[in-house]
N, C-alpha and C positions, 0 to 999 in steps of 0.2 A: 467367543463372543466378546467384543470390545465394549467397555462401559465408558460412556461419555459423562464427565462430571457435569452436574446440572448447571453450574455457573459458567461453563464453556460451551453449552449447547448452541448458543447463537452462532458460533464459528462454523458449525457443521450444518447450518440451515442452507437450503437450496439458494436462497437469495445471496447469502454471504459467499458461498462457494462460487457463484456466478461472478461476483465482484472480484474474488481472488483470481479466477481464470482471466478476467479482463486485465487485471494488474500484471499478471504474468506475461500476457501478450504484449502489453505496453513495454515491459522490461526487455523482452526478447527482440522487439522491434527497435530498441534503442531510443525510445521516446521518454527519456528520463535525464535528470541532471544529478550530479553529486557535488558536494561542496566540501572544502577543506575545513571550514569552521562555520559556526552559527553566524558569525559576523558576515561572512561571504554570502550565506543564504539570505540574511536580512537585507544586505545591500542589493542583491539581485531582485528581491521582492519590491524594494523601494523603486528600483529602476523601471519595473514593469507596471507600476500602479499609477 
């Protein structure tokens, strides 16, 4: 029997696990970006806003 720490129980909720599954699918489908630096990330955000 696994014991889940009380302060981590949110992670194992059905709602959170559904969101984890959705994020995994987005990753597998290639719908993500990675950046070499925080500055690159911020520049990208500024261009899209």
